[in-house]
Structure formats: structure tokens, C-alpha cells
C-alpha positions as CSV (number, residue, x, y, z in Angstrom):
1,M,23.7,22.0,-16.2
2,S,26.0,19.6,-14.4
3,F,25.2,16.0,-14.7
4,L,25.5,13.3,-11.9
5,T,28.5,11.0,-11.7
6,N,28.2,7.3,-12.1
7,A,28.6,6.8,-8.4
8,Q,25.8,9.3,-7.6
9,L,23.5,7.6,-10.1
10,L,24.3,4.2,-8.6
11,S,23.5,5.7,-5.2
12,M,20.1,6.9,-6.5
13,L,19.5,3.5,-8.0
14,E,20.1,1.9,-4.7
15,G,17.6,4.3,-3.2
16,M,15.1,3.4,-5.9
17,L,15.6,-0.3,-5.0
18,T,14.8,0.5,-1.4
19,T,11.7,2.4,-2.5
20,V,10.5,-0.6,-4.6
21,Q,11.1,-3.0,-1.7
22,L,9.2,-0.8,0.7
23,F,6.4,-0.4,-1.8
24,A,6.1,-4.1,-2.4
25,I,6.1,-4.9,1.3
26,C,3.5,-2.2,2.1
27,W,1.2,-3.2,-0.8
28,V,1.1,-6.8,0.2
29,M,0.5,-6.1,3.9
30,A,-2.0,-3.3,3.2
31,F,-4.0,-5.4,0.6
32,M,-4.2,-8.5,3.0
33,L,-5.3,-6.3,5.9
34,A,-7.8,-4.5,3.7
35,V,-9.4,-7.8,2.7
36,V,-9.7,-8.8,6.3
37,L,-11.3,-5.5,7.1
38,V,-13.8,-5.9,4.3
39,V,-14.8,-9.4,5.5
40,I,-15.1,-8.2,9.1
41,R,-17.4,-5.4,8.0
42,T,-19.8,-7.9,6.3
43,I,-20.3,-9.8,9.5
44,D,-23.8,-9.2,10.8
45,F,-22.6,-7.9,14.2
46,A,-22.6,-4.2,14.9
47,P,-19.4,-4.0,16.9
48,C,-17.5,-5.4,14.0
49,R,-18.8,-2.7,11.7
50,W,-18.0,-0.1,14.4
51,F,-14.5,-1.3,14.7
52,V,-13.8,-1.1,10.9
53,D,-15.5,2.3,10.7
54,A,-13.3,3.6,13.5
55,Y,-10.2,2.2,11.9
56,V,-10.9,3.6,8.5
57,E,-11.9,7.1,9.8
58,F,-8.9,7.3,12.0
59,H,-6.4,6.5,9.3
60,R,-8.2,8.6,6.7
61,N,-8.1,11.7,8.9
62,V,-4.6,11.5,10.4
63,P,-1.7,12.6,8.1
64,L,0.5,9.8,6.9
65,L,3.6,11.6,8.1
66,V,2.2,11.8,11.6
67,L,1.5,8.0,11.5
68,V,5.1,7.3,10.4
69,L,6.5,9.5,13.2
70,F,4.2,8.0,15.8
71,W,5.2,4.5,14.9
72,Y,8.9,5.3,14.9
73,F,9.1,7.5,18.0
74,G,6.0,6.5,20.0
75,M,5.3,2.8,19.6
76,P,8.8,1.4,20.4
77,E,8.5,3.1,23.9
78,L,5.6,0.7,24.6
79,L,7.8,-2.4,23.9
80,P,10.0,-4.3,26.3
81,E,13.5,-2.9,26.5
82,S,15.1,-6.1,25.0
83,F,12.8,-6.1,22.0
84,R,13.2,-2.4,21.4
85,T,17.0,-2.8,21.4
86,W,16.7,-5.7,19.0
87,L,14.4,-3.7,16.8
88,Y,16.7,-0.7,16.5
89,A,19.6,-3.1,15.7
90,H,17.7,-4.7,12.8
91,N,16.6,-1.8,10.6
92,A,13.8,-0.5,12.7
93,E,13.3,2.5,10.3
94,M,12.3,0.2,7.4
95,S,10.1,-2.1,9.5
96,L,8.2,0.7,11.3
97,A,7.8,2.7,8.1
98,A,6.3,-0.4,6.4
99,I,3.8,-0.9,9.3
100,A,2.7,2.7,9.3
101,L,2.3,2.9,5.5
102,S,0.5,-0.4,5.4
103,L,-2.0,0.5,8.1
104,G,-2.7,3.8,6.5
105,S,-3.1,2.4,3.0
106,A,-5.3,-0.5,4.2
107,A,-8.0,1.9,5.2
108,Y,-8.3,3.3,1.7
109,I,-7.9,0.0,0.0
110,S,-10.7,-1.6,2.1
111,E,-13.0,1.2,1.0
112,D,-12.2,0.6,-2.6
113,I,-12.9,-3.2,-2.3
114,R,-16.0,-2.4,-0.4
115,S,-17.2,-0.3,-3.3
116,G,-16.6,-3.3,-5.6
117,L,-18.5,-5.5,-3.1
118,R,-21.6,-3.3,-3.5
119,A,-21.7,-4.1,-7.2
120,I,-22.1,-7.8,-6.5
121,P,-25.8,-9.0,-6.4
122,A,-26.8,-10.3,-3.0
123,T,-28.3,-13.4,-4.7
124,Q,-24.7,-14.7,-5.3
125,F,-24.1,-14.7,-1.5
126,E,-27.4,-16.4,-0.9
127,A,-26.9,-19.0,-3.6
128,S,-23.4,-19.9,-2.3
129,R,-24.8,-20.3,1.2
130,A,-27.7,-22.4,-0.1
131,L,-25.2,-24.7,-1.8
132,G,-23.6,-25.5,1.6
133,S,-20.7,-23.1,1.7
134,S,-19.8,-21.5,5.0
135,F,-19.6,-17.7,5.4
136,L,-15.8,-17.6,5.1
137,Q,-15.9,-20.0,2.1
138,T,-18.5,-17.8,0.4
139,M,-16.4,-14.6,1.0
140,R,-13.1,-16.3,0.0
141,F,-14.2,-18.1,-3.2
142,V,-17.2,-16.2,-4.5
143,I,-17.6,-12.6,-3.2
144,V,-14.2,-11.1,-2.5
145,P,-12.5,-12.3,-5.8
146,Q,-15.3,-10.6,-7.8
147,A,-15.1,-7.5,-5.6
148,I,-11.3,-7.2,-6.2
149,R,-11.8,-7.6,-10.0
150,T,-14.4,-4.9,-10.0
151,S,-12.1,-2.7,-7.9
152,I,-8.9,-3.0,-10.1
153,P,-9.0,0.7,-11.4
154,P,-9.2,2.3,-8.0
155,L,-6.7,-0.2,-6.6
156,V,-4.2,0.8,-9.3
157,S,-4.7,4.4,-8.2
158,R,-4.0,3.4,-4.6
159,A,-0.9,1.5,-5.6
160,L,0.4,4.6,-7.4
161,L,-0.3,6.7,-4.3
162,L,1.4,4.3,-2.1
163,F,4.4,4.1,-4.4
164,K,4.8,7.9,-4.1
165,N,4.0,8.0,-0.4
166,T,7.1,5.8,0.3
167,S,9.0,9.1,0.2
168,V,7.5,10.0,3.6
169,A,9.7,7.3,5.1
170,M,12.8,9.5,4.6
171,A,11.5,11.5,7.7
172,I,12.6,8.6,9.9
173,G,15.9,7.8,8.1
174,V,14.8,5.2,5.5
175,V,17.4,5.5,2.8
176,E,15.0,5.5,-0.2
177,L,15.1,7.4,-3.4
178,T,14.0,10.9,-2.1
179,Y,16.5,10.5,0.8
180,R,19.3,9.7,-1.6
181,A,18.3,12.7,-3.8
182,R,18.3,15.1,-0.8
183,E,21.6,13.7,0.3
184,I,23.3,14.1,-3.1
185,E,21.8,17.6,-3.6
186,S,23.0,18.8,-0.3
187,E,26.6,17.6,-1.1
188,T,26.8,18.8,-4.7
189,Y,24.1,21.6,-5.1
190,R,23.1,20.0,-8.4
191,T,19.5,20.6,-7.7
192,Y,18.1,20.2,-11.3
193,A,20.2,17.1,-12.1
194,T,19.5,15.4,-8.8
195,F,15.8,15.9,-8.6
196,G,15.4,15.5,-12.3
197,A,16.9,12.0,-12.1
198,A,14.6,11.2,-9.1
199,T,11.6,12.5,-11.0
200,I,12.4,10.2,-14.0
201,M,12.8,7.2,-11.7
202,Y,9.5,7.9,-10.0
203,L,7.8,8.3,-13.4
204,L,9.2,5.0,-14.6
205,G,8.0,3.2,-11.5
206,S,4.5,4.8,-11.8
207,F,4.3,3.9,-15.5
208,L,5.2,0.3,-14.7
209,I,2.4,0.1,-12.1
210,M,-0.1,1.6,-14.5
211,F,1.0,-0.8,-17.2
212,V,0.5,-3.8,-14.9
213,G,-2.8,-2.5,-13.7
214,S,-4.0,-2.0,-17.3
215,R,-3.0,-5.5,-18.2
216,L,-4.9,-7.0,-15.2
217,Y,-8.0,-4.9,-15.9
218,K,-8.1,-6.0,-19.6
219,R,-7.6,-9.6,-18.7
220,Y,-10.3,-9.7,-16.1
221,R,-12.7,-7.6,-18.1
222,I,-12.3,-10.0,-21.1
223,N,-12.8,-13.0,-18.8
224,T,-15.8,-11.5,-17.2
225,G,-17.3,-10.6,-20.5
226,A,-16.8,-14.1,-21.8
227,G,-18.4,-15.5,-18.7
228,H,-21.5,-13.3,-19.2
229,A,-21.7,-14.2,-22.9
């Protein structure tokens, strides 16, 4: 089996760096949007719940690749010509892939946090309001932090899925790890070496995410246990 040259490995490492950057941007955006969706859903106003339900169902039933292609080929056509030109001149592929991946992931993350929200007794919300906290203060300082802690295991799974789903961005020309692997394989025909190296890089990234998630879970589980004691 032929091995990759140093230049080819360096090229794949550059692709891995792009993958990590895209993952980090998408995770932050998706997590923040998911929290907003969870808070909106808790508002005692039916149209708010309908809006979130529609958002979640739409993104859960449309393939991620379709969302990425739609945002790259469809949405720019709705923008003013000057802004569209500026966007294409400033790495539109990366920006629009990040938006599509973030919107899709936020739907799933919001459902994970919502599941954690159900585990919190309603009396905590009532007690916080009785002490004079506003609705937003109660959600920000009392309810949502506990829901996130409870939801750490499924959130880690979502992070892993998002990390792997960044490979979909290659469809619109984002030069991430899978894009680099396909590029090198088509030039050298070293299929096993190229995709073997890509597999190892994805595994290392996934193991790192699982390690961080495990540490967070143990930390908050210990703190929660100490609090109950």
C-alpha cells in the first residue's frame, strides 16, 4: 500500500482545520439558537409553540444536504445584487454552509434541551417567580442551566453528529477534510491511504469530543450530587 507524502498529509491537516472551524462555528450558533427556541416554546402563547414546532419539524424532515444546497444556490438569489457579490467574494461557501448546518442542528439540540427541561420540577419555576424574578431571569438563571446539565449526554451525541455532518459542506465547495481526501484520491488513486488517513482524523476528533463531554458530565453530576446531599 502506498503512503501519502508529507505535502498530501499537510493538505489533509489543513482540511481537518477547516472541519474543526466549521464545527465550532456551527455548534455555537446551533446551541444559542436552540436555547432561544426552548425559551420561546415555554411562553404561554400558542403561536410561539406553533412556530417552534413548525421549525423543528421542517428541519427534522428535510435532508441536511438539501438544506445546504438550498442555502447556497437559492437564498443568495433573494439578496440584493451588491450584497450577493460581496458574499461570493468573501468565502460564501463557508458562511452559507455554517448557516445551513446550524439551523438544522438547532432543531435537534432544542429537542434535547427540551427533554432535560421536562425533568425539572415545575415548583422551581414557581419558586423563582415568587422570589421576584422575571420570566427571562428565571429561564436564564434557574431553568435553562439545569436543563442543559441534564441534557449533556444527548448533546454530546449531537456534537458528534454535527462534527461528522460537516462533510456535507464539500457539496458546495468547502475545502474541509472530506473534500481534501476526495481531491488527493482523484489525483493519486491511493484510495486506502487517503481515506484511511481521513478516517483516523475523524476518529481522533470524535474521541476528543467524547472525552470533553465525559468530563463535563462527570463534573456536573458530581456537583449535582453534592448539592442534593
